[in-house]
N, C-alpha and C positions, 0 to 999 in steps of 0.2 A: 502494500503498498504504501504512493507517495506522499509526501507531507500534503496536506492545505493548506492553499492557495487562497481562496475562498470558502467563508460559511456554509457549505449550501452544502446540503442531500447525495448532492454527489460525490465520490471519491475515487482513485482512477490511480488502476493497479495495474505493474508493469510485471509482465512477466516477459522472466529470459528466454524460457528453452526459443519462445516466436519474435522477439525484439520487438514489443506491440504493445501499446497502451491500453488499454481496457477504462469507459467511465463507470460502476455500477450505484442506482442509487439504491438510498437507504434513505426510508419515507424515519421522519422522525430522530434524525442522526442527531441534530441540535442538541449539545445538553448531553452530551454523552462523550466519553473516554474510555481511547481504545489500552488494557492495559497488559498488549500480546497477542502473536499469535498461534497456532499448533496442527498439524493435520488436516491443513483446511481452513481451521474456523477464528473467527476473530471475538479476543475476552473486550464486555468493554461493562463499565462500570455507566451506574445515570446520576441522577440529579440526589435521586434517592437513599444513594446507596444500592442499590440490586443491578447483580453482577447477572450478564448474560451472555454464553458463546451463541453468536452469532454463526450461520457459514451464506458465506458473500452470496455466490452462484443461486443457492437457494431458494432464500432469505428464512431460510431456518431455526428457530432461533429457543434456544436452550436457558430456564431462566434458574440459575444456580441460590445459592442460601446466600441473603444481601451481605457485608459487610461488618453487619452487624449481631452476626451470627458467629464471627470468630472467636473462640477464648477470649474471656480480658486478660492481661496480661500483666504477674502480677509483682517485675520489673522495672513496670512504667514510671515514667516518669513524670508523665503530665498523664492522667487515669481522666481527668475532665475533655481532651484530647481530642478530640473528631475528627475518626474514623472518613476519609475520602478517596479518590481516585488514586491518590498515590501510592495506600498502606498497603498494592498489593506491584510485588518487584516482579522475578517473575513469573510464567505463566506456563503445566505442563500438561499435555493430557494423555493417554498413556494409548488410546486407539482413537480411531470414528464416533461418536456416537452413534452416527445412522449406522453403522454396520456391527456397531453391539452395543446391549444395556451393561453392561460391564467394564465400562470406564472411567480410568480415575482422574480427577484431575487434580493438580500438584499447583500450589504456588509463594511464594517466599514471601513472607509477611515484616513488610520493609522497617517497622518501626522499629521490631525484636528481632532480623533478618530469623526465624523459622521458619519449618517444612508446615504445613498443613492443608489438608486434601480431603477432598470429597466425593464421593460416591453414588453415585445418581438410589434415589429414596433416601440418604440425609434430611435429618431439617438442619445441621451445623454446621460447622464448620469441624475436625479434629486436628490438631496440632500435638505433632510429634513431639515426648515431650523427654530429653535424652543431654546428656553431657556433653558434644561432641561439636556445633553448633557454636556460630551463628553463623548459616546458610549465604553460600557465593552466588550459587551455582547450581543448578540439577539437569541429568540428563530422563529418556526411557531409554534404555534396552536392555533385548531379551527376555523380557518380560519384568522390566526390577528397576527402581528409580537407582539414580546413582547422584549422590549429591557432594559437592566439594567445601569445605569448610574455609573460616577464612588464616586456617588456622592450619594448615594445605596436609588435613586431614580427605580423609574417601568417604562416605560412607553409603552401604547397599540397603535399598528398601523393598518390599517384596509386599506392594499394596496394592492389587491385585489377588491376592490371594483371599480365603476367609479367614485369617488369619490373625489374629491383630501383628502388625511391624516388626 
């Protein structure tokens, strides 16, 4: 997705393989922020802290639990700080939600750089509590999430199985 030049509901996407720019209409786009993309889906947060996955080619949207559904941070320096679109840093899907209902959505929460995840049917986000954070990056490879900490450790998380990670 190319940077927004005008505040319109049209977004431009550049195809590297076809060397072509596509203009796609997003009704109701104004007032929403993009927080990343994964598996062909865009992650958007609106002014009410609602989080949606949007497939730009089919206009399919999937609502995720809002920013208010993240667990409270016990170490926050400002517990009254409002959560906004900047609250989520890196975002990642394990699979395309259209192809399987068993996907996992992972994000690095920016205030404390912890890993939080959502599985379809969850009412809130689950944050991984462990001794290895804070996290700087996360990828998905061969059915597992791999996260790197700012202490140069690599942590493996099996969030796809039904067992707790």
